[in-house]
Residue, then its C-alpha position, 0 to 999 in steps of 0.5 A: m548768553p555764554g555757551g550759546a542759547i538753548g537750542e543752539p549746538s553750542c549750548r552746554l547744560y547739565l542737570s544738578h543733583a543734591e550731591d553736586e552742591e557739596a563739592a561746588l566750585i564758584d565760577d567767574h560769574g559767581e555761580a556755584l558749579p560742581p567740578f565736572a560742570a566747571d571743567q566742561r564749562l557747562r551751565h546749570f539747567l534744572a535739578a535732575a528730579d525736576f527735569a524728570e517730573v516735568l517730563a512725567v507731568q507733560r506725558s500725563r497731561e498730553p500722552r501723545s507729546g512729542l519732542a517739541d512738546f517736552a522741550r516747550a514744557l521744560d523751557h516753560y518750567h525753567r523760565h517760570d518755575a511752574f508746569l506748562g498749563t498751570p495757572p499762575g499761583 
């Protein structure tokens, strides 16, 4: 995986915003990236709003969530486009 696997120090990700799409550049792999992400060789992780919502949902379901719980919830959402603990639709 270019840039390192999630959890490795070499992993470099960014959170997107709708405005990022307006000035997107196409990288070597055909992925549309905002200029700052292309310049820094970052990979897209999630939209910033989705990131915040995943954290809020995790906190509401498990108020005593720790860093590992939030990381698991974010990873699950990134892989499945669904909140952790939500039955498949």
